[in-house]
N, C-alpha and C positions, 0 to 999 in steps of 0.2 A: 504494500500500500504506500502511496506517495506521502511524504512528510506533511504537506499542506492539508491533505485530506485526513491524515491521522490526527493531527492536532485539533482539527475541527470535530471529528467524530468522537474523540474521547473527552470533549468539553474543556480543552485547555484554552482554545480560542472560540469566540462566538460565531465567527463566519470564516469560511475557507479563504475568502479574499484577504482577510486580516492575516491569517497565517502565511499566505502566499507573499504578501508585502513584507512580513517579518523575515522570511527567507531571502527575499531580494535585497533587504536592507542589511543582510549579513549579521543578524543577531541570533540565528538558530544554528546550532552545531549538533552533529551526530558523531559521537565518539571523538570529540574535540576537533572535528573538521567542519569548516563552514559548508553548509549544504544549500543546494538549489531546491525550489519547490517540488521538483519531480523526483528527488532522491528517494529511493525505497527504504522503508523502515523494516527492520527484522527484530525478532524476539531477542532480547538481551542487549540491544543497543542502548546507549546512554544519550539522551537528548538534553542539551543545555540551551537555555533561553536567557539571553542577557536583556532583562527589562531595564528601564531607566533607573529604578531605585534598588533593584536586587537581581541576583542571578539564581535561577531555579534549574535544578537538574532532575530528570525523570529517567527511570529505567523501564523499558518496554517489557511487559509481562506477557501480553497477548496482542494479536492483531484482530480488530473487530471485523466481522463479516457483514454487518449491516452499516447503513449510512451514518447512523448515530446511535448512541447508547444512552440510557438514563444516567443522570448525574450520580445517582446512588451506586452505580456499578463501575464508576471510574477507577476505583482501587483494584478491580480485577484486571485492568488493562495497563495501567501505569502505576509505578511506585515512586513517590517523591523522595529524593535523596537529600540528606542534609548538607 
């Protein structure tokens, strides 16, 4: 699954266009490498997002098969790292 679609489907971003712009602005990293919106995400990857105020890291646990998942199930797909 593409990184921009993944961020949207697991409710890290509200819209895919937002996650696509974040990738183009070079604030999204997969395994410490800057990624483009079309980069594929795999189980076990570490996603790092550099927000203005903080840096957030997520570990990919599963890849969703549907377009979106409920917010209550977010913990089944990504784990926030400290």
